[in-house]
N, C-alpha and C positions, 0 to 999 in steps of 0.2 A: 504495497498500499505505500509507496514512495510516489513521489510525484515531483517529475524534473522543473527547476527553473528555468522557466523562457524568455525570453526578450520581455513580455510582459512580468516580470518577478521584478522586486519592486527592490530597490538599493537596500535595505535592512537585509531582505533574505537573502541576498546575493554574498552579504556578508560574512551573515553569518553561514550559510553553506559553506562560504572559503574557509572561516576560519575551523568549522566543524572537521571539514576535511583533511586540513594543514594539523589537527590536533590528533583527528584518526591515523594521519605519516608517521608522527611523532612516536603516537603510542608503539605503532610498529615495530618503527627505528631501533627505540629502548631493548625492543622484547627482541629484538633479533641479538643488538650488542650484547642485553646478557646472556643471552645460551651463547652466545660467541666466548664470552669471559667463563662461564662456568666450563666449557671446553678444554679451555687452556688451562685452570685452575687444577684440573685433572692431572695433566700432562705431566712428567717427572723431570724433563727439564725447563720447569717453572723458573727458574730463577734465574739461568740463560736468558730464557727468552724477556723474560722481565730487563735485564740489563742492556738487551739487544733495542729492547725498544726504548727505554732512555735515553741510549747512544741515537737512536732516530731522531727523538722527538728534542732529544740538545742542537741535534746537525740542522734538525727545519726550525727550530727555533731563530740560529744564527743566523739562515738563510733568508727568515721573516723579518730579523731585527735588520739584515743587511740593505733589505729591498724598501723599508721602508725609513733607514736612514740615513742621514746626510754620507756619503763617502768619505775616509780620510784621504788629507792631502795627499797628491803623488810625493813617491819618495822624491825624485827629482826636482820638486819644485820644493819641495824642505829644503835640500841640499843647497840649491839656488838663491834662498832665502838667505841662509846661514854664507853663504860669500857675501851676498851683498851688502849685508849687516857687517861682516868683518872688515867690507871692502871703508863702508863709512865710518867704521872705528878706526881702523887705520890713519884716511884721509884726516881725520880730526883732530 
C-alpha cells in the first residue's frame, strides 16, 4: 500500500521521502559495516590487520592534510632566500 510521490506531491512530502530514504540507506550501511567488523574480529591475525589499518589511515591522513594545507616552500627557494639574506648582511 505504498504510494509513489509524483510531480503532484508537495515539497514537504518529497523532503520527508528523501530523508527517510537516506536514513534507510545509512542504517543499511551501518549494519553491513558491523557485520564486516564482527568478521574481522574473529580472525586470528586481527592485531596485524589493525596495525596495517592504522598505517593506512595515517598515510591517508597525511595525504588529506597535504591536499588541503599550504605546501611548504620549495627547498631551492629557501636556499636562495638564505643567500640573499647573507649577501645583504655582508654588504651592510
